[in-house]
C-alpha positions as CSV (number, residue, x, y, z in Angstrom):
1,X,26.3,-5.3,-93.1
2,X,25.7,-1.6,-93.7
3,X,27.8,1.5,-93.3
4,X,27.0,5.0,-94.5
5,X,29.9,5.0,-97.0
6,X,29.2,1.6,-98.6
7,X,27.7,2.4,-101.9
8,X,25.9,-0.9,-102.4
9,X,24.2,0.4,-105.5
10,X,27.5,0.0,-107.4
11,X,27.1,-3.7,-107.3
12,X,23.7,-3.5,-109.0
13,X,25.2,-1.4,-111.8
14,X,28.2,-3.6,-112.4
15,X,26.6,-7.0,-111.9
16,X,25.2,-6.9,-115.4
17,X,28.6,-6.4,-117.1
18,X,29.1,-10.0,-118.3
19,X,25.5,-10.2,-119.5
20,X,25.9,-7.0,-121.4
21,X,29.1,-8.2,-123.0
22,X,27.4,-11.4,-124.2
23,X,24.6,-9.3,-125.7
24,X,27.1,-7.0,-127.4
25,X,29.1,-9.6,-129.2
26,X,26.0,-11.2,-130.6
27,X,24.5,-8.0,-132.1
28,X,24.7,-7.0,-135.7
29,X,27.6,-4.8,-136.6
30,X,25.4,-1.7,-136.9
31,X,24.0,-2.1,-133.4
32,X,27.2,-3.4,-131.8
33,X,28.9,-0.1,-131.9
34,X,26.3,1.6,-129.7
35,X,26.3,-1.3,-127.3
36,X,30.1,-1.3,-127.0
37,X,30.3,2.4,-126.5
38,X,27.7,2.1,-123.7
39,X,29.8,-0.6,-122.1
40,X,32.8,1.7,-122.0
41,X,30.9,4.2,-119.9
42,X,30.3,1.7,-117.0
43,X,31.7,2.7,-113.6
44,X,34.4,0.0,-113.7
45,X,36.2,0.0,-117.0
46,X,36.8,-3.3,-118.7
47,X,40.1,-5.0,-118.4
48,X,42.7,-4.7,-121.2
49,X,41.9,-8.0,-122.9
50,X,38.2,-7.3,-123.0
51,X,38.8,-3.7,-124.2
52,X,40.6,-5.1,-127.2
53,X,37.7,-7.4,-128.0
54,X,35.3,-4.4,-127.9
55,X,37.5,-2.3,-130.1
56,X,37.4,-5.0,-132.7
57,X,33.6,-5.3,-132.5
58,X,33.2,-1.6,-133.0
59,X,34.7,-2.0,-136.4
60,X,32.3,-4.7,-137.3
61,X,34.8,-7.5,-137.3
62,X,34.4,-10.9,-135.8
63,X,35.2,-11.3,-132.1
64,X,38.7,-12.5,-131.5
65,X,39.3,-14.0,-128.1
66,X,42.6,-12.7,-126.6
67,X,42.3,-14.6,-123.3
68,X,40.3,-17.8,-123.0
69,X,39.6,-19.2,-119.6
70,X,39.8,-22.8,-120.5
71,X,41.4,-25.5,-118.4
72,X,43.2,-28.3,-120.2
73,X,44.3,-31.3,-118.1
74,X,47.6,-33.1,-118.6
75,X,47.7,-35.1,-115.4
76,X,47.8,-38.7,-116.5
77,X,46.8,-39.9,-113.0
78,X,43.3,-38.5,-113.4
79,X,40.8,-41.0,-114.7
80,X,38.4,-39.7,-117.3
81,X,36.1,-41.0,-120.0
82,X,35.7,-39.5,-123.5
83,X,32.0,-39.3,-124.3
84,X,29.8,-37.1,-126.4
85,X,28.1,-35.6,-123.4
86,X,28.2,-32.7,-120.9
87,X,29.8,-33.0,-117.4
88,X,29.2,-30.5,-114.6
89,X,31.5,-30.7,-111.6
90,X,31.0,-28.4,-108.6
91,X,32.3,-27.8,-105.1
92,X,31.4,-25.7,-102.1
93,X,27.8,-25.4,-103.1
94,X,24.6,-26.6,-101.5
95,X,22.4,-29.0,-103.4
96,X,20.1,-26.1,-104.3
97,X,23.0,-24.0,-105.6
98,X,24.4,-26.9,-107.6
99,X,20.9,-27.3,-109.2
100,X,21.0,-23.6,-110.1
101,X,24.3,-24.1,-111.9
102,X,22.9,-27.1,-113.8
103,X,19.8,-25.1,-114.8
104,X,22.0,-22.2,-116.1
105,X,24.0,-24.7,-118.1
106,X,21.0,-26.4,-119.6
107,X,19.3,-23.1,-120.5
108,X,22.5,-21.9,-122.2
109,X,22.8,-25.2,-124.1
110,X,19.3,-24.7,-125.4
111,X,20.0,-21.1,-126.3
112,X,23.0,-22.1,-128.4
113,X,21.1,-25.2,-129.8
114,X,23.8,-27.5,-128.5
115,X,22.7,-31.1,-127.8
116,X,24.5,-34.2,-126.6
117,X,24.0,-37.9,-127.2
118,X,24.4,-38.8,-123.5
119,X,22.6,-37.4,-120.4
120,X,24.1,-34.8,-118.1
121,X,26.9,-36.1,-115.9
122,X,27.3,-34.2,-112.6
123,X,29.2,-34.4,-109.4
124,X,28.8,-31.9,-106.5
125,X,31.3,-31.8,-103.6
126,X,29.4,-30.2,-100.8
127,X,32.6,-28.8,-99.3
128,X,34.8,-26.0,-100.7
129,X,37.9,-26.9,-102.7
130,X,40.9,-25.0,-101.2
131,X,44.2,-25.6,-103.0
132,X,47.4,-25.4,-101.1
133,X,48.8,-21.8,-101.0
134,X,45.6,-20.1,-102.1
135,X,44.3,-18.8,-98.8
136,X,41.0,-17.0,-98.6
137,X,39.5,-18.5,-101.7
138,X,35.8,-19.5,-101.4
139,X,36.3,-22.8,-103.0
140,X,33.0,-22.4,-104.9
141,X,33.8,-23.9,-108.3
142,X,31.9,-25.1,-111.3
143,X,33.6,-26.9,-114.2
144,X,31.7,-27.6,-117.4
145,X,33.1,-30.3,-119.8
146,X,31.8,-30.8,-123.3
147,X,32.6,-30.3,-126.9
148,X,31.0,-27.0,-127.8
149,X,32.1,-26.3,-131.4
150,X,28.9,-26.1,-133.5
151,X,30.4,-24.9,-136.8
152,X,33.7,-25.0,-138.6
153,X,34.5,-21.3,-138.2
154,X,33.0,-20.2,-134.9
155,X,34.1,-21.5,-131.5
156,X,31.3,-20.6,-129.1
157,X,33.1,-21.9,-126.0
158,X,34.0,-18.5,-124.5
159,X,30.6,-16.9,-125.3
160,X,29.1,-20.0,-123.7
161,X,31.0,-19.5,-120.5
162,X,30.2,-15.8,-120.4
163,X,26.5,-16.5,-120.9
164,X,26.5,-18.9,-118.0
165,X,28.5,-16.5,-115.9
166,X,26.0,-13.8,-116.6
167,X,23.2,-16.0,-115.3
168,X,25.1,-16.9,-112.2
169,X,25.9,-13.2,-111.6
170,X,22.2,-12.5,-111.8
171,X,21.5,-15.1,-109.2
172,X,24.0,-13.4,-106.9
173,X,22.4,-10.0,-107.6
174,X,18.9,-11.3,-106.8
175,X,20.1,-13.0,-103.6
176,X,19.6,-16.5,-104.8
177,X,23.3,-17.2,-104.5
178,X,25.2,-15.8,-101.5
179,X,28.6,-15.6,-103.3
180,X,29.9,-15.8,-106.9
181,X,31.0,-19.1,-108.4
182,X,34.2,-19.6,-110.3
183,X,33.2,-21.0,-113.6
184,X,35.6,-22.8,-116.1
185,X,34.9,-24.5,-119.4
186,X,36.9,-27.5,-120.7
187,X,35.9,-27.7,-124.4
188,X,37.0,-31.4,-124.6
189,X,34.3,-34.0,-123.8
190,X,36.1,-35.4,-120.7
191,X,34.3,-36.9,-117.7
192,X,36.1,-37.4,-114.4
193,X,35.5,-40.0,-111.7
194,X,34.2,-38.8,-108.4
195,X,37.4,-39.6,-106.6
196,X,39.3,-37.1,-108.9
197,X,36.9,-34.2,-108.9
198,X,38.5,-32.5,-105.9
199,X,41.9,-32.5,-107.5
200,X,40.5,-31.3,-110.8
201,X,38.6,-28.4,-109.3
202,X,41.6,-27.4,-107.2
203,X,43.4,-27.1,-110.5
204,X,40.7,-24.8,-111.7
205,X,41.2,-22.4,-108.8
206,X,45.0,-22.5,-109.2
207,X,44.7,-21.9,-112.9
208,X,42.5,-18.8,-112.4
209,X,44.8,-17.3,-109.7
210,X,47.8,-17.8,-111.9
211,X,46.3,-16.6,-115.2
212,X,44.9,-13.4,-113.7
213,X,47.9,-12.7,-111.4
214,X,45.6,-12.6,-108.3
215,X,48.4,-13.2,-105.8
216,X,51.8,-12.0,-107.0
217,X,53.9,-10.8,-104.0
218,X,56.1,-7.7,-104.6
219,X,59.1,-9.4,-102.9
220,X,62.3,-8.7,-104.9
221,X,65.8,-10.0,-104.6
222,X,67.5,-7.1,-103.0
223,X,70.6,-5.9,-101.1
224,X,68.5,-3.2,-99.5
225,X,69.0,-2.7,-95.8
226,X,67.0,-4.7,-93.3
227,X,64.4,-2.5,-91.5
228,X,65.2,-1.5,-87.9
229,X,62.5,-1.6,-85.2
230,X,62.4,2.2,-85.2
231,X,61.7,2.3,-88.9
232,X,58.9,-0.3,-88.5
233,X,57.1,1.5,-85.7
234,X,54.4,4.1,-86.6
235,X,54.2,7.4,-84.9
236,X,50.4,7.3,-85.2
237,X,47.9,4.5,-85.0
238,X,44.3,5.6,-85.3
239,X,41.1,3.6,-85.7
240,X,38.0,4.9,-87.4
241,X,34.5,3.8,-88.5
242,X,33.5,1.2,-86.0
243,X,30.7,-1.3,-86.6
244,X,29.6,-4.8,-85.6
245,X,30.4,-7.2,-88.4
246,X,29.2,-10.7,-87.9
247,X,28.9,-10.1,-84.2
248,X,32.5,-8.9,-84.0
249,X,33.6,-5.3,-83.5
250,X,35.4,-4.0,-86.6
251,X,37.3,-0.8,-87.2
252,X,39.4,0.6,-90.1
253,X,43.1,1.5,-89.4
254,X,45.3,4.5,-90.2
255,X,49.1,4.2,-89.6
256,X,51.6,7.0,-90.1
257,X,55.4,6.5,-90.3
258,X,58.0,9.2,-90.3
259,X,61.2,7.0,-90.4
260,X,60.3,4.4,-93.0
261,X,61.5,6.4,-96.0
262,X,64.7,8.5,-95.8
263,X,65.4,11.7,-97.7
264,X,67.4,9.8,-100.4
265,X,64.6,7.4,-101.2
266,X,62.0,10.2,-101.0
267,X,63.9,12.1,-103.7
268,X,64.3,9.0,-105.8
269,X,60.6,8.2,-105.7
270,X,59.7,11.8,-106.5
271,X,62.0,11.7,-109.6
272,X,60.3,8.5,-110.8
273,X,56.9,10.0,-110.3
274,X,57.9,13.2,-112.2
275,X,59.7,11.3,-114.9
276,X,63.0,12.9,-113.9
277,X,64.9,9.7,-113.1
278,X,66.9,10.3,-116.3
279,X,70.2,12.2,-116.7
280,X,69.4,15.7,-117.9
281,X,70.6,19.1,-116.9
282,X,68.4,20.5,-114.1
283,X,67.5,23.5,-116.2
284,X,65.7,21.1,-118.6
285,X,63.3,19.9,-116.0
286,X,59.9,21.5,-115.5
287,X,59.7,24.2,-112.7
288,X,56.6,23.1,-110.9
289,X,57.0,25.6,-108.0
290,X,56.4,28.5,-110.4
291,X,54.4,26.7,-113.1
292,X,52.5,24.0,-111.4
293,X,52.3,20.3,-112.5
294,X,54.1,19.5,-115.8
295,X,51.4,19.0,-118.5
296,X,53.7,16.5,-120.2
297,X,53.5,14.3,-117.2
298,X,50.1,15.2,-115.6
299,X,46.7,15.8,-116.9
300,X,43.4,17.2,-115.6
301,X,40.9,14.5,-114.9
302,X,43.6,11.9,-114.1
303,X,42.1,11.0,-110.6
304,X,39.1,9.1,-111.9
305,X,40.1,5.8,-110.5
306,X,38.3,5.6,-107.1
307,X,34.8,4.8,-105.8
308,X,33.1,8.1,-105.5
309,X,30.6,8.6,-102.7
310,X,27.6,10.6,-103.9
311,X,25.8,10.9,-100.6
312,X,24.2,14.2,-99.7
313,X,24.7,13.5,-96.0
314,X,28.4,13.6,-96.4
315,X,28.1,17.3,-97.3
316,X,30.4,17.2,-100.3
317,X,29.4,17.9,-103.9
318,X,32.8,18.7,-105.5
319,X,34.3,16.2,-107.9
320,X,37.9,15.1,-108.4
321,X,37.3,15.0,-112.2
322,X,39.2,18.1,-113.1
323,X,42.2,17.6,-110.7
324,X,45.7,16.7,-111.7
325,X,46.6,13.0,-112.1
326,X,49.3,11.2,-113.9
327,X,48.8,10.7,-117.7
328,X,48.2,7.2,-119.0
329,X,51.7,7.1,-120.3
330,X,53.1,8.1,-116.9
331,X,51.0,5.6,-115.0
332,X,52.3,2.8,-117.3
333,X,55.8,4.0,-116.7
334,X,55.6,3.8,-112.9
335,X,53.6,0.6,-113.0
336,X,55.4,-1.5,-115.6
337,X,58.9,-0.1,-116.1
338,X,61.8,-1.0,-113.8
339,X,62.7,1.6,-111.3
340,X,65.1,1.0,-108.5
341,X,63.3,3.4,-106.1
342,X,59.9,1.6,-106.7
343,X,61.6,-1.8,-106.1
344,X,63.3,-0.5,-102.9
345,X,60.1,0.8,-101.4
346,X,58.2,-2.4,-102.3
347,X,61.0,-4.4,-100.7
348,X,60.5,-2.1,-97.6
349,X,56.8,-2.9,-97.6
350,X,57.4,-6.7,-97.8
351,X,59.6,-6.4,-94.8
352,X,57.2,-4.2,-93.0
353,X,54.5,-6.9,-93.3
354,X,56.3,-10.2,-92.7
355,X,53.1,-12.0,-91.8
356,X,51.5,-11.4,-95.2
357,X,52.1,-11.6,-98.9
358,X,52.2,-8.0,-100.0
359,X,50.7,-7.7,-103.6
360,X,49.8,-4.9,-105.9
361,X,46.1,-4.6,-106.6
362,X,45.5,-6.9,-109.7
363,X,43.8,-5.5,-112.7
364,X,41.3,-8.3,-112.4
365,X,39.8,-6.8,-109.3
366,X,38.4,-3.5,-110.6
367,X,39.7,-3.3,-114.2
368,X,42.4,-1.3,-115.9
369,X,41.0,2.1,-114.8
370,X,42.3,1.4,-111.3
371,X,46.1,1.2,-111.5
372,X,48.1,-0.3,-108.6
373,X,50.3,2.7,-108.5
374,X,49.1,6.3,-109.0
375,X,50.0,9.8,-107.9
376,X,48.3,13.0,-106.8
377,X,49.4,16.6,-107.6
378,X,47.0,18.7,-105.5
379,X,47.0,22.5,-106.2
380,X,45.3,25.4,-104.5
381,X,42.5,25.7,-107.1
382,X,41.4,22.1,-106.9
383,X,38.3,20.7,-105.3
384,X,38.1,17.1,-104.0
385,X,35.3,14.8,-102.8
386,X,35.0,12.1,-100.3
387,X,35.7,8.6,-101.6
388,X,37.0,5.2,-100.8
389,X,39.7,3.5,-102.7
390,X,38.0,0.1,-102.8
391,X,36.2,-2.4,-100.7
392,X,36.2,-6.2,-101.2
393,X,32.5,-6.2,-100.4
394,X,31.9,-3.9,-103.4
395,X,34.0,-5.6,-106.2
396,X,32.1,-6.1,-109.5
397,X,31.8,-9.4,-111.2
398,X,35.4,-10.4,-112.0
399,X,37.9,-13.2,-111.7
400,X,38.8,-11.8,-108.3
401,X,35.2,-12.0,-107.1
402,X,34.9,-15.5,-108.6
403,X,37.9,-16.8,-106.6
404,X,37.7,-14.8,-103.3
405,X,34.1,-13.8,-103.2
406,X,32.8,-10.6,-101.6
407,X,33.4,-10.0,-97.9
408,X,34.1,-7.2,-95.4
409,X,37.6,-5.9,-95.4
410,X,39.7,-7.4,-92.5
411,X,37.6,-10.5,-92.5
412,X,39.4,-13.5,-91.0
413,X,41.5,-15.4,-93.4
414,X,40.6,-13.2,-96.4
415,X,42.9,-10.8,-98.4
416,X,42.9,-7.3,-96.9
417,X,42.8,-4.2,-99.1
418,X,45.1,-1.3,-98.0
419,X,46.5,1.8,-99.6
420,X,50.0,3.2,-98.9
421,X,50.7,6.9,-99.6
422,X,54.1,8.5,-99.6
423,X,54.4,12.3,-99.5
424,X,57.3,13.0,-101.8
425,X,57.7,16.8,-101.9
426,X,61.3,17.7,-101.0
427,X,59.9,20.6,-98.9
428,X,56.5,21.3,-97.6
429,X,55.4,23.9,-95.0
430,X,52.3,22.3,-93.5
431,X,51.5,25.3,-91.3
432,X,51.3,27.7,-94.3
433,X,50.6,25.3,-97.2
434,X,48.2,22.9,-95.5
435,X,46.9,20.1,-97.9
436,X,46.3,17.4,-95.4
437,X,44.7,14.0,-96.0
438,X,41.3,14.2,-94.3
439,X,39.4,11.1,-93.0
440,X,35.7,10.9,-92.2
441,X,33.9,8.7,-89.6
442,X,30.5,8.5,-91.4
443,X,28.4,7.4,-88.4
444,X,29.4,10.4,-86.3
445,X,30.6,12.9,-88.9
446,X,33.8,13.3,-87.0
447,X,37.0,14.1,-89.0
448,X,40.6,13.3,-88.6
449,X,43.5,14.8,-90.6
450,X,47.1,13.9,-91.3
451,X,49.4,16.6,-92.6
452,X,52.0,16.0,-95.3
453,X,55.6,15.9,-94.5
454,X,58.5,15.0,-96.9
455,X,59.0,11.2,-96.7
456,X,56.0,10.6,-94.5
457,X,54.2,7.3,-95.2
458,X,50.5,6.9,-94.5
459,X,49.0,3.4,-94.6
460,X,45.2,3.0,-94.4
461,X,42.4,0.5,-95.2
462,X,41.0,1.1,-98.6
463,X,37.4,1.2,-97.3
464,X,38.1,4.4,-95.2
465,X,36.2,7.4,-96.4
466,X,38.8,10.1,-97.1
467,X,39.7,13.0,-99.3
468,X,42.7,15.1,-100.4
469,X,42.6,18.7,-99.3
470,X,43.8,21.4,-101.7
471,X,46.8,23.4,-100.6
472,X,46.3,26.9,-99.2
473,X,46.7,30.0,-101.5
474,X,50.1,30.6,-99.9
475,X,51.4,27.5,-101.7
476,X,51.0,29.3,-105.0
477,X,51.2,26.9,-108.0
478,X,53.3,24.5,-106.0
479,X,51.7,21.0,-106.1
480,X,51.4,18.8,-103.0
481,X,52.6,15.5,-104.4
482,X,51.9,12.0,-103.1
483,X,52.7,8.6,-104.6
484,X,50.1,5.9,-103.9
485,X,50.2,2.1,-103.8
486,X,47.0,0.2,-103.8
487,X,47.8,-3.1,-102.2
488,X,46.3,-6.4,-101.1
489,X,47.7,-8.2,-98.1
490,X,47.2,-12.0,-98.6
491,X,47.2,-14.3,-95.6
492,X,50.0,-16.9,-95.2
493,X,47.8,-19.2,-93.2
494,X,44.3,-20.6,-93.2
495,X,41.9,-18.5,-91.1
496,X,44.6,-16.0,-90.3
497,X,43.7,-13.0,-88.2
498,X,43.7,-10.1,-90.7
499,X,42.6,-7.4,-88.3
500,X,46.0,-6.9,-86.8
501,X,48.8,-5.8,-89.2
502,X,51.7,-5.3,-86.8
503,X,53.2,-7.1,-83.8
504,X,52.8,-4.3,-81.2
505,X,55.6,-3.8,-78.7
506,X,56.6,-1.1,-76.2
507,X,57.6,1.2,-79.0
508,X,54.1,1.1,-80.5
509,X,52.0,4.3,-80.0
510,X,48.8,4.4,-78.1
511,X,45.8,3.8,-80.3
512,X,43.6,6.8,-81.1
513,X,39.9,6.0,-81.5
514,X,38.0,8.4,-83.8
515,X,34.3,8.8,-83.7
516,X,32.3,5.5,-83.8
517,X,35.5,3.5,-83.3
518,X,35.3,4.5,-79.6
519,X,31.9,2.8,-79.2
520,X,33.2,-0.7,-78.6
521,X,31.9,-2.0,-75.3
522,X,35.2,-3.8,-74.6
523,X,38.3,-1.8,-75.4
524,X,41.5,-0.7,-73.8
525,X,42.6,1.8,-76.4
526,X,42.7,5.5,-75.8
527,X,39.4,7.2,-76.8
528,X,40.6,10.6,-78.0
529,X,40.9,12.7,-81.0
530,X,44.5,13.8,-81.1
531,X,45.8,17.0,-82.4
532,X,46.7,16.6,-86.2
533,X,50.2,15.6,-86.9
């Protein structure tokens, strides 16, 4: 599975994260600082909980676990024996893969000088465990049971788990394992009967999904109006970047809506983005038309949250590093504070996609550096580069990868990564001010552009190569604003078709095929490059 814009090398860089963390927490205090600083420069920043751990180690203090991925069982119907031994329970693995897990466990036990009175107890279910309601999970699970405390003042259980995880990640990186394995540690010496292992391992998956908020729909109780068919129908549907994936023709989608968001909601979203959804006299608000983005709300370098494509063949060398993005405080505001406009738009999205669970991108996918909500403030002096927002085949070692694995976007029955962009300027003269969103078809080099328009909504697959275009000089210091949601659409059924987002009817526009998307041998869509909208 290869496409020009898939930067597979990122997996090689990030796959060593867990191994590096285990090394860092075991270094002497004098060496630990350098190691931890190096970790913070990795392409995918660490999640908040791990960042807190690293900050403590930089000051030479002992490691304090802030989130432990243990599973404690309270179901009295499950039979278990209490023994001074080690139990390994796996599912969805071949016999050879199960042996790799056992090897990683035994090597780690030796490294930590942990011994047991009884021999290893193992059960491998050669089928994936798929708990009800968690669709798209790989069902590849390993549960380690055993009492791992080796001293009175140091619980090694989490380091033990991380060390095994690092070994399994290395197996994936080297090609010995096709997909990651969800690993959990139960520090009590409990053994389970073979009849109960499936139920126990299903609980491991459910626990991981819940603990890391991997599937939390944005549905809200609301009195907002029900969407009419006209609002739910895009004015543009374009396909781009065609390729054969597992002997099936695959393309990425672009949808443009002009009636989904009215002027009132557009204004409300803009005020939230600008921090102006407070009651102040208008004269106290920043004049961005004459002065550019408000430095109290925006900062240079605030767009460093995407997968950059550093490919000479794409013909771009500019970086987004010095462009305007929301400050950390502003991102936290729009992501975590309650805003009626945000709730209303997310309600709209949940009604737009009734066949899916619409969820914000969890932090556990790419780390805290990639927020589920963000915004752009492009100005005429900015330079932007080609990038993709994300791709499920490129996710680094993480709770998300452990549960759902790595797979091509739009794969059958797997969560689909999409981005939703709302142009929120109250006025924008596209003819004179420009600033479209530009899309690239890497196999052919063909481009497609969508111009901003107040209230226009653009929905696209996150693995599409695209870029912001700076406004023309005629725009002056006026920024071109866009508010962006990074979303995951979860299936509601097993093996659900994830390639079709909408139920097309007579109102649906003809599909435009861009570049390589027109290369499918069997297609009835229109193979054109339409005039930009």
